[in-house]
N, C-alpha and C positions, 0 to 999 in steps of 0.2 A: 481525586477523581482520576488524575493522570496515572497514579499507580495502579488503580483498578484496571484501567484500559490496558496498561502494560501487561498485567498478569493474564488478562483474558487472551491477548494476542500471543503471548508465549504458549499458553495452553493449546492454542490452535496450531502451534508449530511442533508440539510434542510428537516425536516419532521414536521408534525403537532403533537405536544405533548400536552397531557392534561395539563391544567393550574395548577391543584392541584398537586404539586410535592414538593419534598425536598431532600436534601442530609444531611446525619447524621452519627454520630459515637458515640459509647460508649467506653471509655478508662478507664481501671481499674487503681488503684493507683500504680500498679507495673510499669506502663509505664509513670507516670507523674513526674514532677520535684519535687513536694512536697508530693507525696504519697497519695494525695486526688484524688478520681475518677472525671472524667470529662464526660459530655454528651453534644454533639453538635447537634443543629438543625439549618440548613440553610433552611429557609422556602421560598418556591415558591408557589404562589397562584394568583388566578384572582382578589383578593381583595387587592388593592394597599395600603390602609391606615390601620394601626393597632395602638393599644395603650395597656397600662398596666392597670391591675385592681387588687384590693385587696378585698377579701370576706372572711366571716366567714362561714365555711361549718358546717354540722351537727356534725362533729367530729373534724375537723382540719381547721384552717385558711390557706389561700393560696394566692399567687400572680401568675398572669398568663397573657399571651399574648392573646388578643382577637381582632377580627375585629372591626374597628371603627363604622360600621353600626349595630353592635350587641348591641343595647341599653340596653337590659336586661342582658348582659354578660352570655348568655346561653352556649356559646361554648368557650373553652380554648384550645389553639393550642400549648401551651408549658407552664408548670408551676411547682412550687414547694410549698410544704406546711410546716406547723409548726413542722411536724415530720421529716423533712428532705427528704421526698419522693419527687422525681422529675419524671416528665413524658413528653414525646413528642411523635410524630409519623411522619412517612412518608407514604404517600398514596401507596398502592400496587394495581397493576392492574392485578395480576395473581393468587390471592388466592381464588377467589370465586369458589365454586364447580360448575361443569358443569350442574348439575341438580338443582341447587338452583334458584328458581323463586321469591325470596324475592324482593318485591317492595321498601321497605324503604331502604335508603342508606345515605351516607354522614353524619353519626352521630358520627364521630371520636371525634369532638370537644366536644360533649355532654358527651361522654363516659369519656374523659379525665377530664372534670369538675367533674363528679361524683367520679372518682377515687381519685382526690385530696381531696375531701370532707371526704373520709372514709379510705384511705390506708395509712399505715405507712411504709410498707416493700414490697419488691418483692413478698414475699409469700401472703400478703394481696391482692396484685393485681391479683395474680393467682386465689385466692378464689373469688375475685370480678368477674373475667372473667368466672369462673365456675358457679356462681350463678346468674348473671345478666340475665334479661329476654331475651329470644331468639325468633327470630333472632335479632341480635344486630344492624343490619344496617351499618356494617362496613366492610372494606377491607384494612387492614393496617398493617404496622410494628410498633408496640408500643415499644418505648425505655424507660426503667425505671432504676433509681438508688435509693438507700436508704442510711440511716445513719449507717446501720449495715454492709455495704460492698457489699450488693446485687447489681447486675448489669446484665441486660438481655434485649434482644429483644424478643417480642412475635409477631410472624407472625400470623395474626388473620383474620378470615372471619366471617360470620354471626353466625356460630355455634361452631367452634373449633379454637384452636391455637396451634402452635408449638413454644417451648421455645428454644432460643439460649443464653446460659449462658456465659457472658463475662469472668467469672472466671474459666471457664473450658478450659484447654489448648488445648483440641481437637477441640473446637469451636473457640477459639481465641488464636492461637499459639503465637501471638505477643502482647497479652493482650489488644487488641481492636478488635472491630467489626464495619464494615461500612455497611450502608444500604441507598439505594435510593428508587426507585419506582418499585421494584419487590421483591418478596419474594423468598428466596432460596428453600423453601419447596413448592412453587407454580408451576404453569405450566412452562415447559422449554421454553426458548426463547420468553416468553410473558412478558407483563409489560413495564415499561419505565425506563429511567435513567441508562442504561448500560454504556454509555460513561462517564457520571458524576461519576459513581462508579469507573471506571478505572482512571479517573482524581484524585479522592480523594485517591485511593489506591497508585497511584504513589507518590503523595505528602507525604502521611504518611510513605511509605516505604523509601523515600529519605530524611526524616527529619533528619538532621545531628546528633543531639543528641539523638534521640529516646526517649527523655523525654519531654512529651508534656505539654503545658501551655495554658491557655485561650488566652494569647496574640498571641501565634504562631497560634492557630486555626483561630482567627479572621483575622489576617494580611496575613497568608500564605495559608489558605483554603477558607474562605469566600470571600476574595479579590483576589483569584487566577485566572489567565487567562491562565493557562496551559491547552492544549487540547491533550488528550491521542492519538487520531486518527492521528492528524497532527504532533504530537510530536513537538509542538511549544508553545511558551509562548508569549503572546502579550506584556507582561511587558519587554520582551527582544527585540522583534521586534519593539515595539513602533510605530505602524501605526497611521495615522491620523484617518481613519475610519476603522471599522471591522464589520463583521457580527456576531450577537449575537446568537450563536448556540452551545449548549452542553457544555458551560463553567459552572462551579459551580455557580457563580453569573450571573443572567440573568435578562432581563427586567421584568420578573414575580417575581423576588425575592423581599420579603417584610420585612424580618428580619433575623437576626442571633442571636441565643441564645447559650450560653455556660454555663451549670450548673456545678459549682465546689462544689463537695460534701465535706464531712468531713472524716478525718481518724477515725477509730474505737476508741471510748472512748471520742471523741470531742463532744461538744454540737451540736445537730442537727440544732439548730438555726443559726449556723454559715455558713450553706449552702448558697452559693452566686449565683445569677442568673445574669451573665454578659449579657447585652441586648443591641443590636444595632437595633433600629427599622428602618423601611423603607428599603432602598437599601443599603446594607452594604458598598459598595465602596464609598458611599457618607455620611455614618453615623459615629457615634462615640459612643463608649461603655459607658454604665451606669450600675454600680453595684446596685443590689436590694437584700433586705432581707425581709422575712416574718415578722421578729421581728420589722421591721420599721412600720408595720401596715398600716393604711390608708394614712399616710402622705408621699406618694411617691413624687419624684421630679415632679413639675408641667409640665415640658416639656414632661413627659412620660405618663401623664393621660389625661382624657377627657377635651376638651376645648369647646368653644361655637359651633364649627362646628362638635363636636363629635370626632375629631381627636386628636392624640397627637401632640402638637405644634412642637416637634422635628421631628416627622415623617412628618409634612407638609414641613418643611425646607428641609429635606432630599429628599423628593419626588420632590420638586421644582428643586433641583440640578439634579436629575435623568432625569427629563424631558428635561434639557439641554443636557444631554449625549445622549438621544434618541430624536433628534429634528425633525425627519421626520414622519409625521402622516399619509400621504396618502398611500394607497395601502399597500404594504409590508414594509413600511418605518420603522415600529417599530422594524424590525430585524436588523437595521443599527445603530451602536453607534459610536458617536465621541469619540473614545478611547483617543485621545490626551487631552481631558478635564479631564480624570481620571488619566492619567499617561504619562509623556512625558520627553523628553531629557533635557528640561530646569528645570525640577525638581519642577514645579508649578502646577501639576495636583492635582485634589481634593484629591486623596488618599495620595499623597505626602505632601500636606498642613496639612491634619489632623493628620497624623502619629505622629509627635512629641508631639501634645497635648494629643492624646490618650495614648501615653507612660507615660505622666505625670499622667494621671488618674489611670492607673494601679499601678504605683509606689506609688502615694499618698494613693490609697485605701488599698494596702497591708500594708503600714505603719500604716494606721488608724486601720485596723483589728488587727494588732499585739499590738497596744497601748490600744485597748479596753480590759478591763478585765471582769470578771464575773459581777462586779457591774456596770461598765460604759457601758456594752453592753446592751442597752435599747433603747426603742422607741424614747426618747428624743435626745439621742446622735446620733442615726442614722438619725433622722429628721434634726438635725443641719448640719450633713454632706451632706445630700441631698440638703439642701438650698445652700450650698457652691458649690456643683456640678452643680446645676441648674443655678446659676449666672455665673459660669465659662463657661458652654457650650453655654449659650445665647450670651455671649461675644465673644466666639470663632466663632460662625457662623455669628455674626454681623460683627466682624473685617475681617474675611476671605472672606465672601460671601455677605455681606450686607443683610442678611436675619434675 
């Protein structure tokens, strides 16, 4: 009976939401388990397939997430560079001035690529926003962290921005800031993602230790099925089918990224980009570093069909979770394939292997010293991870 009521209530909430959306957070080192800042981007987009790229910019090299059909890698949707500068965004739908008649738009990916090429710090990014040609063709909340302890959101439109400093206790009393698809400095009650914001806020506030880790964010936020309006969690209810509406992971989710920065004084090249391409409930994390250069894991980069091989496997699983294609069928997910009482859902199967990857990677990072921290050693570790993940998806899912 409770499941039926839940489904009815969700149907009442169904609205048309723009496909370019995200849930995100910046967490300073004061609220993390190891004192290193974290920045999370849970990406929603109309583009299902994405991959990782490495490039040498005019000033800094960088790695970043791009759409698979972006053959020239012109847009980066989350990335980090050789200076330890990290950037991501969430689309905002309430920042554009009412009198702004600018026609160009959707240039956020281009802006982020440009920033990765030339910015080392939060202050550099401010200068970049101040001096880049206007109108910028953007309406977004940009999140940035750097290797000097800088951490901030910039709620930005075509001409101006408002900064929210994560190190300011007035702005971030709990040492973190959450953003979805509206800007706090924008128009009241406009924009998107209000329910997802409340979902994330609840999860963060009720995190038992209040010391955040990349593992917790990926497993407990990017794979959360808590709904703040219904005050229910599908991972507790365990229905067979459910309506996909206003959860953090959605049919439109294409990646989850957690940037793990460095403590002040640590080499910026130790910045880690924990990356789960495709649909996070069906994906597995892969750590990446700019220091590794062009030799990224093959499963994360371009293949013959321009997609990431891992993303192809993940999307194939996602299509099983969303099996109905006719009419409004894409709103219905077979949740029991993800999580069930028998303990053999996709999330449940992947979890122990992902835990191994986190543990092995932390051990490897601690073992690498200033001499062994180089492209060759990182490349060797990538090859190990690549083979391991190929075997995981072959053994578990015959993919």
